C-alpha positions in Angstrom: -0.1 -0.2 -0.1 2.7 2.7 1.1 4.7 1.5 -2.3 1.9 2.3 -4.3 1.5 5.8 -3.0 4.8 6.9 -4.3 4.4 5.2 -7.8 3.7 7.5 -10.8 0.2 8.0 -11.7 1.6 8.3 -15.8 1.5 4.3 -16.8 3.9 3.7 -19.9 4.8 7.2 -20.0 1.5 8.1 -21.5 -0.2 11.3 -20.2 -4.2 10.8 -20.2 -6.8 13.9 -19.6 -7.7 12.4 -15.8 -3.8 12.1 -14.7 -3.3 15.8 -16.3 -6.0 17.1 -14.5 -4.9 15.3 -11.4 -1.4 16.5 -11.8 -2.2 20.3 -12.6 -4.8 20.3 -9.5 -2.2 19.4 -7.0 0.5 21.9 -8.4 -2.1 24.5 -8.4 -3.1 23.6 -4.5 1.2 23.0 -3.8 1.7 26.5 -5.1 -0.9 28.1 -3.0 0.3 26.6 0.1 4.1 27.7 -1.1 2.6 31.1 -1.5 0.6 31.2 1.5 3.3 30.2 4.2 6.2 32.3 2.2 3.5 35.2 2.9 3.0 34.7 6.4 6.7 34.5 7.1 7.9 37.0 4.5 7.3 40.5 3.1 5.8 39.2 -0.1 4.5 41.1 -3.3 1.4 40.3 -5.3 3.1 39.5 -8.0 6.1 36.9 -6.3 3.0 35.2 -4.9 1.2 35.1 -8.2 4.5 33.5 -9.3 4.9 31.1 -6.9 1.2 29.5 -7.1 1.7 29.4 -11.1 5.1 27.6 -11.2 4.3 24.4 -9.9 1.7 24.1 -12.8 4.1 25.8 -15.4 7.0 23.4 -14.6 4.7 20.6 -14.5 3.4 21.4 -18.1 6.5 21.5 -19.6 7.9 18.2 -18.0 4.7 16.8 -19.6 5.1 17.8 -23.0 8.8 17.0 -23.0 8.4 13.5 -21.7 11.1 11.6 -23.0 11.8 13.8 -26.1 15.2 14.7 -26.1 14.9 17.4 -28.7 12.3 19.5 -26.8 14.1 18.8 -23.7 17.4 20.6 -25.1 15.2 23.7 -26.2 13.3 23.9 -23.2 16.5 23.7 -21.3 17.7 26.8 -23.5 14.3 28.6 -23.3 14.4 28.5 -19.3 18.6 29.6 -19.0 17.1 32.9 -20.9 15.1 33.7 -17.8 17.8 34.1 -15.6 19.2 37.3 -17.7 15.9 38.9 -17.4 15.7 38.2 -13.6 16.9 40.4 -10.7 18.9 38.7 -7.8 16.7 37.9 -4.7 17.1 37.0 -1.4 17.8 33.5 -0.2 14.3 32.5 0.9 12.9 34.0 -2.4 15.2 31.7 -4.4 14.6 28.7 -2.0 10.7 29.1 -2.7 11.2 29.2 -6.2 13.5 26.3 -6.5 10.8 24.3 -4.2 7.7 25.1 -6.3 10.0 24.1 -9.3 10.4 20.6 -7.8 6.9 20.3 -6.8 6.4 21.1 -10.3 8.8 18.4 -11.7 7.4 16.0 -9.2 3.6 16.5 -10.5 4.7 16.7 -14.1 6.7 13.1 -13.7 3.3 12.1 -11.9 4.7 11.7 -8.3 2.2 13.4 -6.5 2.6 11.9 -3.3 6.4 12.9 -3.5 5.5 16.1 -4.1 2.9 17.0 -1.4 5.4 15.5 1.0 8.5 17.4 0.0 6.2 20.8 -0.1 4.4 20.3 2.9 7.9 19.2 5.1 10.1 22.0 3.7 7.6 24.8 4.2 6.6 23.6 7.8 10.3 23.7 8.5 10.5 27.3 7.0 7.7 28.3 9.2 8.8 27.0 12.0 12.4 28.4 11.5 10.7 32.1 10.6 8.7 31.8 14.2 12.0 31.0 15.9 14.1 33.9 14.3 11.2 36.1 15.1 11.3 35.7 18.6 15.1 36.8 18.8 15.9 40.5 19.4 15.9 42.0 15.6 18.8 43.6 14.8 18.6 47.0 13.7 21.2 49.7 12.1 21.8 52.8 14.5 23.5 56.0 12.7 25.0 58.3 15.1 26.3 62.0 14.1 29.3 63.3 16.4 31.5 66.5 16.2 34.9 66.0 15.0 36.4 67.2 18.9 34.6 64.3 20.4 36.3 61.2 20.8 33.6 58.5 19.7 35.6 55.6 21.1 33.9 54.4 24.3 31.7 57.3 24.6 28.5 55.5 24.1 29.8 52.3 25.8 27.9 52.5 28.8 24.2 53.2 26.9 25.0 50.2 24.5 25.4 48.1 27.8 22.2 49.7 29.5 20.0 49.6 26.2 21.0 46.7 23.9 22.4 43.2 24.0 24.7 43.5 21.4 26.5 46.6 19.6 29.2 46.5 16.7 30.4 49.4 14.8 30.7 48.6 11.2 31.6 52.1 9.5 32.8 55.3 10.1 32.8 58.4 7.7 33.3 62.1 7.7 30.9 64.8 6.6 30.6 68.3 6.4 34.0 69.1 5.3 35.6 66.8 8.0 33.4 68.5 10.7 31.3 65.9 11.7 32.1 62.0 12.1 28.8 59.7 11.2 29.3 56.3 12.9 27.2 53.2 11.9 26.2 50.2 14.4 24.5 47.2 13.9 22.4 46.9 17.1 20.0 44.5 19.3 17.8 46.4 21.6 16.8 44.9 24.8 13.2 43.9 25.2 11.2 46.5 26.5 13.6 49.1 25.6 12.4 52.8 25.2 13.7 53.7 22.0 13.2 57.7 22.8 14.7 57.3 25.9 17.7 55.7 24.5 18.2 58.2 21.1 17.6 61.1 23.5 20.3 60.0 26.1 22.3 59.6 22.6 21.9 63.3 21.8 23.1 64.1 25.1 26.5 63.1 24.3 26.6 63.7 20.8 25.6 67.3 20.7 22.1 67.1 19.7 23.4 65.8 16.0 21.8 63.6 14.1 20.8 59.9 15.4 18.8 57.5 13.3 17.7 54.2 14.2 15.6 51.6 11.8 15.5 47.9 10.5 18.4 46.4 8.6 17.6 46.3 4.9 17.3 43.0 2.7 19.9 43.9 0.6 22.1 42.0 3.0 20.1 38.7 2.5 20.6 38.7 -1.5 22.7 36.0 -3.0 
């Protein structure tokens, strides 16, 4: 019984109307599931969500149409390779989701519906659990502080960082305004229940009320 669940629904390499509809329905449902989980764990545009929904079915149809035809397979590989040069680099999770959608379409296109369902559900649940675990940690932020040139910035904010943050690392120093101002950039993780306004106000008391900003780290660091 278990072995029969992992056999292909395509008998002797012949695609029938019934097998095509079953595979297509499975591909669409898996695409919807992938898009749903991804949208719950990441910022997701409508265009990318639609791509995740449609990709398994598209790959499934391509695999079914190739089905043993070497010439068609080579032509399809060439066509897919052109898509890479029309696409911008994405985050690691975006690329992983796209590969998973393609893998699901590949499995359904070959008739292995059970394998497609199992691998998609298992991997997306792992993704969901890991995202929840990461979300439970203190979120890293970018802290930018401007200081006058006559202020020795090394160590001047250390007691504030110890009071309000769990970790702070200086990653960049640059000059501005003809060298009259130093701009410091830190990566920091705030402690829970930290009052951000109070933290920034105390920094302003040290840097002569010059510019201070604190925000989320952009996604560019996650690109591959």
